[in-house]
FIBA-605978 format. One record per residue (C-alpha): residue in three letters; chain; x, y, z. Coordinates in Angstrom, 2 decimals, padded with zeros to 5 digits. Each point is the difference from the previous one (the first is absolute). Example, Ala and Ser with C-alpha at 12.3 -4.5 7.8 and 13.67 -1.06 7.14 Angstrom:
2
[drengu ALA,A,[012.30,-004.50,007.80]]
[drengu SER,A,[001.37,003.44,-000.66]]
// end
This chain:
231
[drengu UNK,A,[012.21,009.09,016.52]]
[drengu UNK,A,[001.05,-002.87,001.94]]
[drengu UNK,A,[000.68,-003.32,-001.30]]
[drengu UNK,A,[002.71,-002.84,000.05]]
[drengu UNK,A,[002.64,000.31,-002.68]]
[drengu UNK,A,[000.32,-003.74,-000.01]]
[drengu UNK,A,[-003.76,-000.16,-001.59]]
[drengu UNK,A,[-000.30,000.47,-003.79]]
[drengu UNK,A,[-003.03,002.15,-000.16]]
[drengu UNK,A,[-002.15,001.06,-003.10]]
[drengu UNK,A,[-000.18,003.68,000.83]]
[drengu UNK,A,[000.06,001.32,-003.41]]
[drengu UNK,A,[-002.70,-000.55,-002.77]]
[drengu UNK,A,[000.93,-003.49,-001.21]]
[drengu UNK,A,[-000.72,000.75,-003.74]]
[drengu UNK,A,[-000.33,003.23,-002.10]]
[drengu UNK,A,[-003.78,-000.15,-000.26]]
[drengu UNK,A,[-001.83,003.15,-000.79]]
[drengu UNK,A,[-003.81,000.66,000.50]]
[drengu UNK,A,[-000.57,001.00,-003.45]]
[drengu UNK,A,[001.44,-003.55,-000.95]]
[drengu UNK,A,[-002.75,-001.83,001.96]]
[drengu UNK,A,[-002.56,-001.43,-002.22]]
[drengu UNK,A,[-003.10,000.43,002.17]]
[drengu UNK,A,[-002.65,-001.99,-001.70]]
[drengu UNK,A,[-002.32,-000.69,002.65]]
[drengu UNK,A,[002.11,001.78,002.57]]
[drengu UNK,A,[-000.90,003.68,-001.16]]
[drengu UNK,A,[-001.34,000.79,003.60]]
[drengu UNK,A,[003.13,-001.17,001.77]]
[drengu UNK,A,[002.29,001.61,-002.26]]
[drengu UNK,A,[-001.58,003.28,000.77]]
[drengu UNK,A,[000.01,-000.41,003.67]]
[drengu UNK,A,[003.63,-000.59,-000.19]]
[drengu UNK,A,[000.61,003.09,-002.03]]
[drengu UNK,A,[-002.38,002.09,002.59]]
[drengu UNK,A,[002.20,-001.51,002.96]]
[drengu UNK,A,[002.89,002.55,-000.68]]
[drengu UNK,A,[-002.70,002.80,000.33]]
[drengu UNK,A,[-001.18,-001.17,003.29]]
[drengu UNK,A,[002.44,000.81,002.95]]
[drengu UNK,A,[-001.00,-002.65,002.87]]
[drengu UNK,A,[-001.74,-002.15,-002.46]]
[drengu UNK,A,[000.32,-003.66,-000.18]]
[drengu UNK,A,[-000.90,-002.55,-002.80]]
[drengu UNK,A,[-000.33,-003.95,000.37]]
[drengu UNK,A,[000.18,-001.83,-003.20]]
[drengu UNK,A,[-000.95,-003.82,-000.26]]
[drengu UNK,A,[-000.01,-002.37,-002.76]]
[drengu UNK,A,[001.45,-003.09,-001.42]]
[drengu UNK,A,[003.69,-000.72,-001.18]]
[drengu UNK,A,[000.15,001.64,-003.47]]
[drengu UNK,A,[-002.55,002.93,000.66]]
[drengu UNK,A,[002.63,002.55,000.03]]
[drengu UNK,A,[000.41,000.80,003.74]]
[drengu UNK,A,[003.79,000.27,-000.15]]
[drengu UNK,A,[-000.01,001.88,-003.03]]
[drengu UNK,A,[-002.33,002.74,001.75]]
[drengu UNK,A,[002.13,000.29,002.96]]
[drengu UNK,A,[003.36,000.18,-001.82]]
[drengu UNK,A,[-001.60,002.58,-002.52]]
[drengu UNK,A,[-001.38,002.07,002.87]]
[drengu UNK,A,[003.42,000.03,001.81]]
[drengu UNK,A,[001.74,001.15,-003.13]]
[drengu UNK,A,[-002.43,002.80,-000.74]]
[drengu UNK,A,[000.19,001.06,003.70]]
[drengu UNK,A,[003.81,000.47,-000.23]]
[drengu UNK,A,[-000.26,001.63,-003.42]]
[drengu UNK,A,[-002.30,002.46,001.56]]
[drengu UNK,A,[002.80,000.86,002.92]]
[drengu UNK,A,[-001.69,-002.13,002.65]]
[drengu UNK,A,[001.60,-002.41,002.38]]
[drengu UNK,A,[-001.33,-003.56,-000.80]]
[drengu UNK,A,[000.73,-003.50,001.33]]
[drengu UNK,A,[-000.72,-003.42,-001.52]]
[drengu UNK,A,[000.08,-003.27,001.78]]
[drengu UNK,A,[-001.12,-003.38,-001.20]]
[drengu UNK,A,[-000.71,-002.26,002.93]]
[drengu UNK,A,[000.07,-003.42,-001.78]]
[drengu UNK,A,[003.10,-002.45,001.30]]
[drengu UNK,A,[001.20,003.01,002.31]]
[drengu UNK,A,[001.06,-001.39,003.59]]
[drengu UNK,A,[-001.43,001.61,003.22]]
[drengu UNK,A,[003.34,001.98,000.58]]
[drengu UNK,A,[-001.06,002.06,-003.07]]
[drengu UNK,A,[-002.92,001.51,001.73]]
[drengu UNK,A,[002.34,002.55,001.87]]
[drengu UNK,A,[000.39,001.50,-003.51]]
[drengu UNK,A,[-003.63,001.50,000.63]]
[drengu UNK,A,[001.15,002.28,002.71]]
[drengu UNK,A,[000.32,003.67,-000.70]]
[drengu UNK,A,[-002.09,000.06,-003.03]]
[drengu UNK,A,[-002.08,003.19,001.09]]
[drengu UNK,A,[002.25,002.38,-001.71]]
[drengu UNK,A,[-000.69,-001.53,-003.47]]
[drengu UNK,A,[-002.89,001.13,-002.13]]
[drengu UNK,A,[-001.12,-003.49,-001.46]]
[drengu UNK,A,[000.73,-003.41,001.47]]
[drengu UNK,A,[-000.97,-002.97,-002.36]]
[drengu UNK,A,[-000.31,-003.44,001.72]]
[drengu UNK,A,[-000.30,-002.94,-002.52]]
[drengu UNK,A,[-001.23,-003.74,000.95]]
[drengu UNK,A,[-001.67,000.80,003.35]]
[drengu UNK,A,[-001.58,-003.37,-000.34]]
[drengu UNK,A,[003.30,-001.67,000.54]]
[drengu UNK,A,[000.54,001.39,003.69]]
[drengu UNK,A,[-003.73,-000.37,001.23]]
[drengu UNK,A,[000.13,-001.78,003.34]]
[drengu UNK,A,[003.62,000.79,000.53]]
[drengu UNK,A,[-000.15,002.08,003.45]]
[drengu UNK,A,[003.45,001.59,-000.74]]
[drengu UNK,A,[-000.80,001.17,-003.56]]
[drengu UNK,A,[-003.58,001.10,001.23]]
[drengu UNK,A,[001.36,002.17,002.89]]
[drengu UNK,A,[002.60,001.59,-002.18]]
[drengu UNK,A,[-002.58,000.63,-002.77]]
[drengu UNK,A,[-002.60,001.52,002.41]]
[drengu UNK,A,[002.41,002.38,001.31]]
[drengu UNK,A,[001.23,000.98,-003.08]]
[drengu UNK,A,[-003.37,000.73,-001.33]]
[drengu UNK,A,[-000.87,002.09,003.02]]
[drengu UNK,A,[003.23,001.77,-000.31]]
[drengu UNK,A,[-000.48,000.91,-003.86]]
[drengu UNK,A,[-003.78,000.84,000.50]]
[drengu UNK,A,[000.72,002.47,003.00]]
[drengu UNK,A,[002.80,001.84,-002.24]]
[drengu UNK,A,[-002.61,000.04,-002.83]]
[drengu UNK,A,[002.07,-002.34,-002.08]]
[drengu UNK,A,[-001.86,-002.22,-002.49]]
[drengu UNK,A,[-000.17,-003.81,000.01]]
[drengu UNK,A,[-000.51,-002.32,-002.80]]
[drengu UNK,A,[-000.13,-003.60,001.07]]
[drengu UNK,A,[-000.70,-003.23,-002.13]]
[drengu UNK,A,[-001.12,-003.47,000.55]]
[drengu UNK,A,[-001.14,-003.15,-002.06]]
[drengu UNK,A,[-002.88,-000.22,002.60]]
[drengu UNK,A,[-002.77,002.25,001.05]]
[drengu UNK,A,[000.37,001.80,003.18]]
[drengu UNK,A,[-002.84,-001.89,001.43]]
[drengu UNK,A,[001.78,-003.35,-000.96]]
[drengu UNK,A,[003.25,001.07,001.89]]
[drengu UNK,A,[000.49,-002.01,003.13]]
[drengu UNK,A,[001.63,002.69,002.26]]
[drengu UNK,A,[001.35,-000.76,003.58]]
[drengu UNK,A,[-000.67,003.95,000.57]]
[drengu UNK,A,[-003.64,000.82,-000.65]]
[drengu UNK,A,[001.32,003.71,000.11]]
[drengu UNK,A,[002.00,-000.25,-003.07]]
[drengu UNK,A,[-003.06,-001.17,-002.01]]
[drengu UNK,A,[-001.93,003.07,001.47]]
[drengu UNK,A,[002.73,002.32,-001.05]]
[drengu UNK,A,[000.08,-001.04,-003.29]]
[drengu UNK,A,[-004.02,-000.03,-000.44]]
[drengu UNK,A,[000.22,003.59,000.63]]
[drengu UNK,A,[001.40,000.64,-003.48]]
[drengu UNK,A,[-001.15,-000.66,-003.53]]
[drengu UNK,A,[-000.35,-003.49,-001.23]]
[drengu UNK,A,[000.37,-001.29,-003.54]]
[drengu UNK,A,[-000.22,-003.49,-001.58]]
[drengu UNK,A,[001.96,-000.94,-003.25]]
[drengu UNK,A,[-001.08,-002.44,-002.33]]
[drengu UNK,A,[002.10,-002.25,-002.44]]
[drengu UNK,A,[-000.03,001.38,-003.57]]
[drengu UNK,A,[-001.86,-001.59,-002.88]]
[drengu UNK,A,[001.75,-001.71,-002.78]]
[drengu UNK,A,[000.06,003.49,-002.02]]
[drengu UNK,A,[001.32,001.85,003.15]]
[drengu UNK,A,[002.77,-002.72,000.29]]
[drengu UNK,A,[001.09,000.76,-003.59]]
[drengu UNK,A,[000.12,003.57,000.72]]
[drengu UNK,A,[002.08,-000.40,003.03]]
[drengu UNK,A,[002.52,-002.33,-002.12]]
[drengu UNK,A,[000.00,002.96,-002.53]]
[drengu UNK,A,[000.52,002.46,002.72]]
[drengu UNK,A,[002.90,-001.71,001.41]]
[drengu UNK,A,[001.63,-000.68,-003.16]]
[drengu UNK,A,[-000.15,003.71,-000.72]]
[drengu UNK,A,[001.66,000.55,003.34]]
[drengu UNK,A,[002.71,-002.70,-000.86]]
[drengu UNK,A,[000.52,001.64,-003.49]]
[drengu UNK,A,[-000.58,-003.16,-001.86]]
[drengu UNK,A,[-002.44,-000.76,-002.87]]
[drengu UNK,A,[-002.58,-002.62,000.90]]
[drengu UNK,A,[-001.82,-001.16,-003.04]]
[drengu UNK,A,[-003.86,-000.71,000.26]]
[drengu UNK,A,[000.71,-003.81,-000.81]]
[drengu UNK,A,[002.39,-000.35,002.68]]
[drengu UNK,A,[-002.45,001.82,002.58]]
[drengu UNK,A,[-002.71,-002.62,-000.77]]
[drengu UNK,A,[002.27,-002.73,000.01]]
[drengu UNK,A,[000.96,000.81,003.59]]
[drengu UNK,A,[-003.44,000.35,001.07]]
[drengu UNK,A,[-000.97,-003.19,-001.52]]
[drengu UNK,A,[002.81,-002.37,000.78]]
[drengu UNK,A,[001.77,001.60,003.01]]
[drengu UNK,A,[-001.30,000.37,003.54]]
[drengu UNK,A,[-002.94,002.35,000.20]]
[drengu UNK,A,[000.81,001.97,003.07]]
[drengu UNK,A,[001.61,003.42,-000.51]]
[drengu UNK,A,[002.96,-000.77,002.12]]
[drengu UNK,A,[000.89,-002.83,-002.40]]
[drengu UNK,A,[-000.81,001.90,-003.05]]
[drengu UNK,A,[002.26,002.88,000.96]]
[drengu UNK,A,[002.87,-002.39,001.12]]
[drengu UNK,A,[-000.44,-001.92,-003.43]]
[drengu UNK,A,[000.40,003.51,-001.39]]
[drengu UNK,A,[003.19,000.86,001.94]]
[drengu UNK,A,[001.44,-003.40,-001.09]]
[drengu UNK,A,[-000.82,000.75,-003.74]]
[drengu UNK,A,[001.77,003.27,000.10]]
[drengu UNK,A,[003.08,-001.19,001.64]]
[drengu UNK,A,[000.11,-003.18,-002.73]]
[drengu UNK,A,[-000.41,002.44,-002.60]]
[drengu UNK,A,[002.62,002.52,001.03]]
[drengu UNK,A,[002.76,-002.84,000.82]]
[drengu UNK,A,[-000.94,-001.97,-002.94]]
[drengu UNK,A,[-000.30,003.03,-002.48]]
[drengu UNK,A,[-003.45,-001.39,-000.96]]
[drengu UNK,A,[-003.26,001.54,-000.68]]
[drengu UNK,A,[-002.98,-000.65,002.24]]
[drengu UNK,A,[-002.04,-002.74,-001.85]]
[drengu UNK,A,[-002.16,-003.09,000.53]]
[drengu UNK,A,[002.76,-002.59,-000.32]]
[drengu UNK,A,[002.23,002.25,002.79]]
[drengu UNK,A,[-003.36,000.04,002.22]]
[drengu UNK,A,[-000.32,-003.66,-000.52]]
[drengu UNK,A,[003.59,-000.66,001.03]]
[drengu UNK,A,[-000.50,002.07,003.05]]
[drengu UNK,A,[-003.46,-001.61,001.40]]
[drengu UNK,A,[001.65,-003.41,-000.77]]
[drengu UNK,A,[003.01,000.88,002.31]]
// end
């Protein structure tokens, strides 16, 4: 694998997500497709959906699962990476799974598109697996390189949907269990009613609640949640 040591890359799964922790809700089909990918040498899966629909969770989780099964796996998040980082995609044909997050962030950039096209060709030829995510559907991405879109269209495509309120609460409860904190029902309801309702903001608030509770040796309560939201 070739890449400049000067460029900080997110090569490891960036969160300890697990497939069993994914609250599927309306995304049962997408979850099943992700699970199936490891059983399909040479397979590829393209996930699209808005922020908060669980794309990064699924990519991180599958990367963890592949490594637990003794496979070679690579994760890269394309958001905010410089063009020089595209060199990190060279030589990945030796791996069993390549997870590429945030494809939409580099669509229209010829340096990234050519690097991704070469990478996807290498991985497919070596019977590796590809899991790619984007906030936009494949047809809505404005590629400079039409062959890149064609290559991605060869695989399976799944659309992820945002969870309803019940799903958001279940995701909060699941993340609280992962963080090993108690999140009372009244606090869950308060966050959903008074905080930002997108999942990224809700989960960030949960992290802030955990940190505030631990540092102040306090229980997680509605008053503490109110303080966090005001700050």
